[in-house]
PQR file with spaces between the fields and no chain letter, atoms N, CA, C, O and H, PARSE charges and radii, in Angstrom:
ATOM       1  N    UNK     1       0.852   -1.180    0.000 -0.4000 1.5000
ATOM       2  CA   UNK     1       0.000    0.000    0.000 -0.0000 2.0000
ATOM       3  C    UNK     1       0.893    1.236    0.000  0.5500 1.7000
ATOM       4  O    UNK     1       1.844    1.316    0.777 -0.5500 1.4000
ATOM       5  N    UNK     2       0.600    2.165   -0.837 -0.4000 1.5000
ATOM       6  CA   UNK     2       1.385    3.390   -0.905 -0.0000 2.0000
ATOM       7  C    UNK     2       0.482    4.583   -0.661  0.5500 1.7000
ATOM       8  O    UNK     2      -0.742    4.465   -0.721 -0.5500 1.4000
ATOM       9  H    UNK     2      -0.173    2.100   -1.468  0.4000 1.0000
ATOM      10  N    UNK     3       1.071    5.712   -0.392 -0.4000 1.5000
ATOM      11  CA   UNK     3       0.285    6.928   -0.275 -0.0000 2.0000
ATOM      12  C    UNK     3       0.307    7.544    1.110  0.5500 1.7000
ATOM      13  O    UNK     3       0.209    8.765    1.229 -0.5500 1.4000
ATOM      14  H    UNK     3       2.065    5.809   -0.343  0.4000 1.0000
ATOM      15  N    UNK     4       0.431    6.746    2.160 -0.4000 1.5000
ATOM      16  CA   UNK     4       0.527    7.297    3.508 -0.0000 2.0000
ATOM      17  C    UNK     4      -0.719    8.001    3.997  0.5500 1.7000
ATOM      18  O    UNK     4      -0.604    8.985    4.727 -0.5500 1.4000
ATOM      19  H    UNK     4       0.510    5.754    2.062  0.4000 1.0000
ATOM      20  N    UNK     5      -1.913    7.541    3.627 -0.4000 1.5000
ATOM      21  CA   UNK     5      -3.148    8.154    4.115 -0.0000 2.0000
ATOM      22  C    UNK     5      -3.416    7.804    5.568  0.5500 1.7000
ATOM      23  O    UNK     5      -2.835    6.867    6.115 -0.5500 1.4000
ATOM      24  H    UNK     5      -2.007    6.742    3.033  0.4000 1.0000
ATOM      25  N    UNK     6      -4.293    8.560    6.175 -0.4000 1.5000
ATOM      26  CA   UNK     6      -4.663    8.322    7.569 -0.0000 2.0000
ATOM      27  C    UNK     6      -6.045    7.694    7.646  0.5500 1.7000
ATOM      28  O    UNK     6      -6.942    8.044    6.878 -0.5500 1.4000
ATOM      29  H    UNK     6      -4.765    9.322    5.730  0.4000 1.0000
ATOM      30  N    UNK     7      -6.205    6.776    8.567 -0.4000 1.5000
ATOM      31  CA   UNK     7      -7.501    6.148    8.818 -0.0000 2.0000
ATOM      32  C    UNK     7      -7.867    6.444   10.258  0.5500 1.7000
ATOM      33  O    UNK     7      -7.059    6.239   11.163 -0.5500 1.4000
ATOM      34  H    UNK     7      -5.477    6.492    9.191  0.4000 1.0000
ATOM      35  N    UNK     8      -9.078    6.924   10.475 -0.4000 1.5000
ATOM      36  CA   UNK     8      -9.553    7.199   11.820 -0.0000 2.0000
ATOM      37  C    UNK     8     -10.788    6.345   12.071  0.5500 1.7000
ATOM      38  O    UNK     8     -11.720    6.352   11.268 -0.5500 1.4000
ATOM      39  H    UNK     8      -9.735    7.090    9.740  0.4000 1.0000
ATOM      40  N    UNK     9     -10.800    5.618   13.167 -0.4000 1.5000
ATOM      41  CA   UNK     9     -11.935    4.777   13.538 -0.0000 2.0000
ATOM      42  C    UNK     9     -12.591    5.404   14.757  0.5500 1.7000
ATOM      43  O    UNK     9     -11.916    5.731   15.733 -0.5500 1.4000
ATOM      44  H    UNK     9     -10.042    5.612   13.820  0.4000 1.0000
ATOM      45  N    UNK    10     -13.906    5.572   14.700 -0.4000 1.5000
ATOM      46  CA   UNK    10     -14.651    6.169   15.801 -0.0000 2.0000
ATOM      47  C    UNK    10     -15.700    5.179   16.269  0.5500 1.7000
ATOM      48  O    UNK    10     -16.438    4.614   15.462 -0.5500 1.4000
ATOM      49  H    UNK    10     -14.454    5.306   13.907  0.4000 1.0000
ATOM      50  N    UNK    11     -15.763    4.971   17.582 -0.4000 1.5000
ATOM      51  CA   UNK    11     -16.749    4.059   18.168 -0.0000 2.0000
ATOM      52  C    UNK    11     -17.473    4.806   19.273  0.5500 1.7000
ATOM      53  O    UNK    11     -16.845    5.473   20.095 -0.5500 1.4000
ATOM      54  H    UNK    11     -15.163    5.431   18.238  0.4000 1.0000
ATOM      55  N    UNK    12     -18.783    4.694   19.290 -0.4000 1.5000
ATOM      56  CA   UNK    12     -19.570    5.301   20.358 -0.0000 2.0000
ATOM      57  C    UNK    12     -20.251    4.183   21.129  0.5500 1.7000
ATOM      58  O    UNK    12     -20.986    3.384   20.549 -0.5500 1.4000
ATOM      59  H    UNK    12     -19.293    4.152   18.622  0.4000 1.0000
ATOM      60  N    UNK    13     -20.013    4.123   22.424 -0.4000 1.5000
ATOM      61  CA   UNK    13     -20.593    3.077   23.273 -0.0000 2.0000
ATOM      62  C    UNK    13     -21.655    3.691   24.169  0.5500 1.7000
ATOM      63  O    UNK    13     -21.421    4.711   24.817 -0.5500 1.4000
ATOM      64  H    UNK    13     -19.416    4.772   22.895  0.4000 1.0000
ATOM      65  N    UNK    14     -22.801    3.077   24.201 -0.4000 1.5000
ATOM      66  CA   UNK    14     -23.870    3.568   25.065 -0.0000 2.0000
ATOM      67  C    UNK    14     -23.732    2.938   26.445  0.5500 1.7000
ATOM      68  O    UNK    14     -23.119    1.879   26.578 -0.5500 1.4000
ATOM      69  H    UNK    14     -22.991    2.248   23.674  0.4000 1.0000
ATOM      70  N    UNK    15     -24.291    3.571   27.473 -0.4000 1.5000
ATOM      71  CA   UNK    15     -24.276    2.957   28.809 -0.0000 2.0000
ATOM      72  C    UNK    15     -25.150    1.704   28.828  0.5500 1.7000
ATOM      73  O    UNK    15     -26.062    1.567   28.012 -0.5500 1.4000
ATOM      74  H    UNK    15     -24.789    4.431   27.365  0.4000 1.0000
ATOM      75  N    UNK    16     -24.870    0.795   29.756 -0.4000 1.5000
ATOM      76  CA   UNK    16     -25.706   -0.392   29.900 -0.0000 2.0000
ATOM      77  C    UNK    16     -27.101    0.032   30.358  0.5500 1.7000
ATOM      78  O    UNK    16     -27.246    0.949   31.167 -0.5500 1.4000
ATOM      79  H    UNK    16     -24.129    0.906   30.418  0.4000 1.0000
ATOM      80  N    UNK    17     -28.129   -0.647   29.831 -0.4000 1.5000
ATOM      81  CA   UNK    17     -29.484   -0.343   30.284 -0.0000 2.0000
ATOM      82  C    UNK    17     -29.811   -1.174   31.520  0.5500 1.7000
ATOM      83  O    UNK    17     -29.020   -2.029   31.917 -0.5500 1.4000
ATOM      84  H    UNK    17     -28.011   -1.392   29.174  0.4000 1.0000
ATOM      85  N    UNK    18     -30.964   -0.931   32.130 -0.4000 1.5000
ATOM      86  CA   UNK    18     -31.308   -1.589   33.398 -0.0000 2.0000
ATOM      87  C    UNK    18     -31.419   -3.103   33.266  0.5500 1.7000
ATOM      88  O    UNK    18     -31.066   -3.823   34.200 -0.5500 1.4000
ATOM      89  H    UNK    18     -31.607   -0.236   31.807  0.4000 1.0000
ATOM      90  N    UNK    19     -31.896   -3.600   32.138 -0.4000 1.5000
ATOM      91  CA   UNK    19     -31.984   -5.061   31.939 -0.0000 2.0000
ATOM      92  C    UNK    19     -30.600   -5.687   31.872  0.5500 1.7000
ATOM      93  O    UNK    19     -30.367   -6.752   32.443 -0.5500 1.4000
ATOM      94  H    UNK    19     -32.183   -3.015   31.380  0.4000 1.0000
ATOM      95  N    UNK    20     -29.682   -5.026   31.173 -0.4000 1.5000
ATOM      96  CA   UNK    20     -28.313   -5.536   31.072 -0.0000 2.0000
ATOM      97  C    UNK    20     -27.630   -5.547   32.440  0.5500 1.7000
ATOM      98  O    UNK    20     -26.936   -6.502   32.788 -0.5500 1.4000
ATOM      99  H    UNK    20     -29.872   -4.161   30.709  0.4000 1.0000
ATOM     100  N    UNK    21     -27.829   -4.489   33.202 -0.4000 1.5000
ATOM     101  CA   UNK    21     -27.251   -4.419   34.543 -0.0000 2.0000
ATOM     102  C    UNK    21     -27.842   -5.509   35.433  0.5500 1.7000
ATOM     103  O    UNK    21     -27.114   -6.155   36.188 -0.5500 1.4000
ATOM     104  H    UNK    21     -28.392   -3.712   32.919  0.4000 1.0000
ATOM     105  N    UNK    22     -29.163   -5.720   35.349 -0.4000 1.5000
ATOM     106  CA   UNK    22     -29.839   -6.724   36.178 -0.0000 2.0000
ATOM     107  C    UNK    22     -29.324   -8.135   35.898  0.5500 1.7000
ATOM     108  O    UNK    22     -29.267   -8.960   36.810 -0.5500 1.4000
ATOM     109  H    UNK    22     -29.754   -5.196   34.736  0.4000 1.0000
ATOM     110  N    UNK    23     -28.954   -8.418   34.669 -0.4000 1.5000
ATOM     111  CA   UNK    23     -28.466   -9.765   34.360 -0.0000 2.0000
ATOM     112  C    UNK    23     -26.951   -9.903   34.525  0.5500 1.7000
ATOM     113  O    UNK    23     -26.374  -10.942   34.203 -0.5500 1.4000
ATOM     114  H    UNK    23     -29.001   -7.748   33.928  0.4000 1.0000
ATOM     115  N    UNK    24     -26.316   -8.843   35.029 -0.4000 1.5000
ATOM     116  CA   UNK    24     -24.894   -8.916   35.348 -0.0000 2.0000
ATOM     117  C    UNK    24     -23.959   -8.600   34.202  0.5500 1.7000
ATOM     118  O    UNK    24     -22.780   -8.950   34.262 -0.5500 1.4000
ATOM     119  H    UNK    24     -26.784   -7.999   35.290  0.4000 1.0000
ATOM     120  N    UNK    25     -24.445   -7.950   33.161 -0.4000 1.5000
ATOM     121  CA   UNK    25     -23.590   -7.591   32.027 -0.0000 2.0000
ATOM     122  C    UNK    25     -22.558   -6.550   32.467  0.5500 1.7000
ATOM     123  O    UNK    25     -22.806   -5.762   33.380 -0.5500 1.4000
ATOM     124  H    UNK    25     -25.402   -7.666   33.112  0.4000 1.0000
ATOM     125  N    UNK    26     -21.417   -6.558   31.815 -0.4000 1.5000
ATOM     126  CA   UNK    26     -20.383   -5.571   32.107 -0.0000 2.0000
ATOM     127  C    UNK    26     -19.932   -4.910   30.809  0.5500 1.7000
ATOM     128  O    UNK    26     -19.999   -5.506   29.734 -0.5500 1.4000
ATOM     129  H    UNK    26     -21.215   -7.198   31.073  0.4000 1.0000
ATOM     130  N    UNK    27     -19.478   -3.684   30.930 -0.4000 1.5000
ATOM     131  CA   UNK    27     -18.960   -2.954   29.776 -0.0000 2.0000
ATOM     132  C    UNK    27     -17.562   -3.485   29.461  0.5500 1.7000
ATOM     133  O    UNK    27     -16.735   -3.626   30.362 -0.5500 1.4000
ATOM     134  H    UNK    27     -19.423   -3.199   31.803  0.4000 1.0000
ATOM     135  N    UNK    28     -17.298   -3.776   28.204 -0.4000 1.5000
ATOM     136  CA   UNK    28     -16.017   -4.356   27.804 -0.0000 2.0000
ATOM     137  C    UNK    28     -15.037   -3.330   27.250  0.5500 1.7000
ATOM     138  O    UNK    28     -13.878   -3.659   26.994 -0.5500 1.4000
ATOM     139  H    UNK    28     -17.969   -3.661   27.472  0.4000 1.0000
ATOM     140  N    UNK    29     -15.486   -2.091   27.061 -0.4000 1.5000
ATOM     141  CA   UNK    29     -14.629   -1.060   26.479 -0.0000 2.0000
ATOM     142  C    UNK    29     -14.559    0.117   27.438  0.5500 1.7000
ATOM     143  O    UNK    29     -15.584    0.585   27.934 -0.5500 1.4000
ATOM     144  H    UNK    29     -16.427   -1.823   27.268  0.4000 1.0000
ATOM     145  N    UNK    30     -13.340    0.597   27.701 -0.4000 1.5000
ATOM     146  CA   UNK    30     -13.190    1.792   28.522 -0.0000 2.0000
ATOM     147  C    UNK    30     -12.048    2.635   27.968  0.5500 1.7000
ATOM     148  O    UNK    30     -11.164    2.133   27.275 -0.5500 1.4000
ATOM     149  H    UNK    30     -12.507    0.217   27.298  0.4000 1.0000
ATOM     150  N    UNK    31     -12.084    3.905   28.283 -0.4000 1.5000
ATOM     151  CA   UNK    31     -11.064    4.841   27.830 -0.0000 2.0000
ATOM     152  C    UNK    31     -10.214    5.266   29.013  0.5500 1.7000
ATOM     153  O    UNK    31     -10.732    5.534   30.097 -0.5500 1.4000
ATOM     154  H    UNK    31     -12.802    4.313   28.846  0.4000 1.0000
ATOM     155  N    UNK    32      -8.902    5.328   28.797 -0.4000 1.5000
ATOM     156  CA   UNK    32      -7.964    5.875   29.768 -0.0000 2.0000
ATOM     157  C    UNK    32      -7.057    6.831   29.012  0.5500 1.7000
ATOM     158  O    UNK    32      -6.121    6.411   28.331 -0.5500 1.4000
ATOM     159  H    UNK    32      -8.482    5.111   27.916  0.4000 1.0000
ATOM     160  N    UNK    33      -7.341    8.109   29.138 -0.4000 1.5000
ATOM     161  CA   UNK    33      -6.594    9.108   28.378 -0.0000 2.0000
ATOM     162  C    UNK    33      -6.816    8.904   26.891  0.5500 1.7000
ATOM     163  O    UNK    33      -7.958    8.893   26.431 -0.5500 1.4000
ATOM     164  H    UNK    33      -8.102    8.450   29.692  0.4000 1.0000
ATOM     165  N    UNK    34      -5.743    8.742   26.138 -0.4000 1.5000
ATOM     166  CA   UNK    34      -5.840    8.510   24.696 -0.0000 2.0000
ATOM     167  C    UNK    34      -5.872    7.035   24.338  0.5500 1.7000
ATOM     168  O    UNK    34      -5.832    6.686   23.159 -0.5500 1.4000
ATOM     169  H    UNK    34      -4.816    8.751   26.512  0.4000 1.0000
ATOM     170  N    UNK    35      -5.944    6.164   25.339 -0.4000 1.5000
ATOM     171  CA   UNK    35      -5.943    4.724   25.087 -0.0000 2.0000
ATOM     172  C    UNK    35      -7.347    4.151   25.222  0.5500 1.7000
ATOM     173  O    UNK    35      -8.131    4.586   26.065 -0.5500 1.4000
ATOM     174  H    UNK    35      -5.977    6.448   26.297  0.4000 1.0000
ATOM     175  N    UNK    36      -7.647    3.178   24.387 -0.4000 1.5000
ATOM     176  CA   UNK    36      -8.885    2.413   24.475 -0.0000 2.0000
ATOM     177  C    UNK    36      -8.534    1.026   24.975  0.5500 1.7000
ATOM     178  O    UNK    36      -7.675    0.352   24.405 -0.5500 1.4000
ATOM     179  H    UNK    36      -7.010    2.824   23.702  0.4000 1.0000
ATOM     180  N    UNK    37      -9.199    0.600   26.042 -0.4000 1.5000
ATOM     181  CA   UNK    37      -8.933   -0.718   26.616 -0.0000 2.0000
ATOM     182  C    UNK    37     -10.146   -1.598   26.371  0.5500 1.7000
ATOM     183  O    UNK    37     -11.259   -1.268   26.779 -0.5500 1.4000
ATOM     184  H    UNK    37      -9.896    1.148   26.504  0.4000 1.0000
ATOM     185  N    UNK    38      -9.920   -2.724   25.698 -0.4000 1.5000
ATOM     186  CA   UNK    38     -10.980   -3.683   25.391 -0.0000 2.0000
ATOM     187  C    UNK    38     -10.730   -4.918   26.240  0.5500 1.7000
ATOM     188  O    UNK    38      -9.681   -5.554   26.139 -0.5500 1.4000
ATOM     189  H    UNK    38      -9.015   -2.991   25.366  0.4000 1.0000
ATOM     190  N    UNK    39     -11.707   -5.251   27.077 -0.4000 1.5000
ATOM     191  CA   UNK    39     -11.601   -6.393   27.978 -0.0000 2.0000
ATOM     192  C    UNK    39     -12.211   -7.620   27.319  0.5500 1.7000
ATOM     193  O    UNK    39     -13.270   -7.537   26.698 -0.5500 1.4000
ATOM     194  H    UNK    39     -12.560   -4.735   27.158  0.4000 1.0000
ATOM     195  N    UNK    40     -11.541   -8.757   27.455 -0.4000 1.5000
ATOM     196  CA   UNK    40     -12.072  -10.006   26.917 -0.0000 2.0000
ATOM     197  C    UNK    40     -13.338  -10.381   27.692  0.5500 1.7000
ATOM     198  O    UNK    40     -13.343  -10.316   28.921 -0.5500 1.4000
ATOM     199  H    UNK    40     -10.680   -8.825   27.960  0.4000 1.0000
ATOM     200  N    UNK    41     -14.413  -10.773   26.994 -0.4000 1.5000
ATOM     201  CA   UNK    41     -15.642  -11.165   27.697 -0.0000 2.0000
ATOM     202  C    UNK    41     -15.398  -12.394   28.565  0.5500 1.7000
ATOM     203  O    UNK    41     -14.584  -13.251   28.221 -0.5500 1.4000
ATOM     204  H    UNK    41     -14.408  -10.826   25.995  0.4000 1.0000
ATOM     205  N    UNK    42     -16.108  -12.479   29.696 -0.4000 1.5000
ATOM     206  CA   UNK    42     -15.949  -13.666   30.542 -0.0000 2.0000
ATOM     207  C    UNK    42     -16.461  -14.911   29.832  0.5500 1.7000
ATOM     208  O    UNK    42     -17.341  -14.833   28.974 -0.5500 1.4000
ATOM     209  H    UNK    42     -16.769  -11.783   29.975  0.4000 1.0000
ATOM     210  N    UNK    43     -15.904  -16.054   30.195 -0.4000 1.5000
ATOM     211  CA   UNK    43     -16.336  -17.327   29.623 -0.0000 2.0000
ATOM     212  C    UNK    43     -17.617  -17.750   30.330  0.5500 1.7000
ATOM     213  O    UNK    43     -17.620  -17.960   31.543 -0.5500 1.4000
ATOM     214  H    UNK    43     -15.189  -16.118   30.891  0.4000 1.0000
ATOM     215  N    UNK    44     -18.701  -17.876   29.576 -0.4000 1.5000
ATOM     216  CA   UNK    44     -20.000  -18.228   30.158 -0.0000 2.0000
ATOM     217  C    UNK    44     -20.271  -19.706   29.958  0.5500 1.7000
ATOM     218  O    UNK    44     -20.999  -20.086   29.041 -0.5500 1.4000
ATOM     219  H    UNK    44     -18.698  -17.706   28.591  0.4000 1.0000
ATOM     220  N    UNK    45     -19.701  -20.530   30.795 -0.4000 1.5000
ATOM     221  CA   UNK    45     -19.976  -21.971   30.712 -0.0000 2.0000
ATOM     222  C    UNK    45     -21.389  -22.223   31.221  0.5500 1.7000
ATOM     223  O    UNK    45     -21.840  -21.595   32.179 -0.5500 1.4000
ATOM     224  H    UNK    45     -19.110  -20.221   31.539  0.4000 1.0000
ATOM     225  N    UNK    46     -22.077  -23.146   30.568 -0.4000 1.5000
ATOM     226  CA   UNK    46     -23.441  -23.455   30.976 -0.0000 2.0000
ATOM     227  C    UNK    46     -24.451  -22.433   30.497  0.5500 1.7000
ATOM     228  O    UNK    46     -25.521  -22.297   31.090 -0.5500 1.4000
ATOM     229  H    UNK    46     -21.710  -23.656   29.789  0.4000 1.0000
ATOM     230  N    UNK    47     -24.130  -21.715   29.436 -0.4000 1.5000
ATOM     231  CA   UNK    47     -25.078  -20.737   28.908 -0.0000 2.0000
ATOM     232  C    UNK    47     -26.215  -21.439   28.184  0.5500 1.7000
ATOM     233  O    UNK    47     -26.215  -22.662   28.047 -0.5500 1.4000
ATOM     234  H    UNK    47     -23.261  -21.826   28.954  0.4000 1.0000
ATOM     235  N    UNK    48     -27.167  -20.670   27.728 -0.4000 1.5000
ATOM     236  CA   UNK    48     -28.345  -21.230   27.068 -0.0000 2.0000
ATOM     237  C    UNK    48     -28.051  -21.847   25.709  0.5500 1.7000
ATOM     238  O    UNK    48     -28.920  -22.520   25.155 -0.5500 1.4000
ATOM     239  H    UNK    48     -27.167  -19.676   27.839  0.4000 1.0000
ATOM     240  N    UNK    49     -26.888  -21.651   25.162 -0.4000 1.5000
ATOM     241  CA   UNK    49     -26.562  -22.151   23.826 -0.0000 2.0000
ATOM     242  C    UNK    49     -25.995  -23.568   23.855  0.5500 1.7000
ATOM     243  O    UNK    49     -25.149  -23.907   23.029 -0.5500 1.4000
ATOM     244  H    UNK    49     -26.182  -21.104   25.612  0.4000 1.0000
ATOM     245  N    UNK    50     -26.436  -24.378   24.769 -0.4000 1.5000
ATOM     246  CA   UNK    50     -25.933  -25.748   24.844 -0.0000 2.0000
ATOM     247  C    UNK    50     -26.728  -26.651   23.920  0.5500 1.7000
ATOM     248  O    UNK    50     -27.898  -26.397   23.633 -0.5500 1.4000
ATOM     249  H    UNK    50     -27.124  -24.103   25.441  0.4000 1.0000
ATOM     250  N    UNK    51     -26.077  -27.707   23.459 -0.4000 1.5000
ATOM     251  CA   UNK    51     -26.741  -28.660   22.568 -0.0000 2.0000
ATOM     252  C    UNK    51     -27.364  -29.781   23.381  0.5500 1.7000
ATOM     253  O    UNK    51     -26.869  -30.129   24.453 -0.5500 1.4000
ATOM     254  H    UNK    51     -25.126  -27.913   23.692  0.4000 1.0000
ATOM     255  N    UNK    52     -28.453  -30.346   22.869 -0.4000 1.5000
ATOM     256  CA   UNK    52     -29.121  -31.475   23.538 -0.0000 2.0000
ATOM     257  C    UNK    52     -28.410  -32.761   23.243  0.5500 1.7000
ATOM     258  O    UNK    52     -28.824  -33.819   23.718 -0.5500 1.4000
ATOM     259  H    UNK    52     -28.855  -30.064   21.998  0.4000 1.0000
């Protein structure tokens, strides 16, 4: 790739709603200064997506 162009990515995250908070959801993205920290989601063993 040549040219040296700039790419800017913008993400807007909404706050968790009351249903998400009630079921124990957590926000996976946070900002610290100019850094964006993305947390790996917890492993949900025994979730509803199990096979019979």
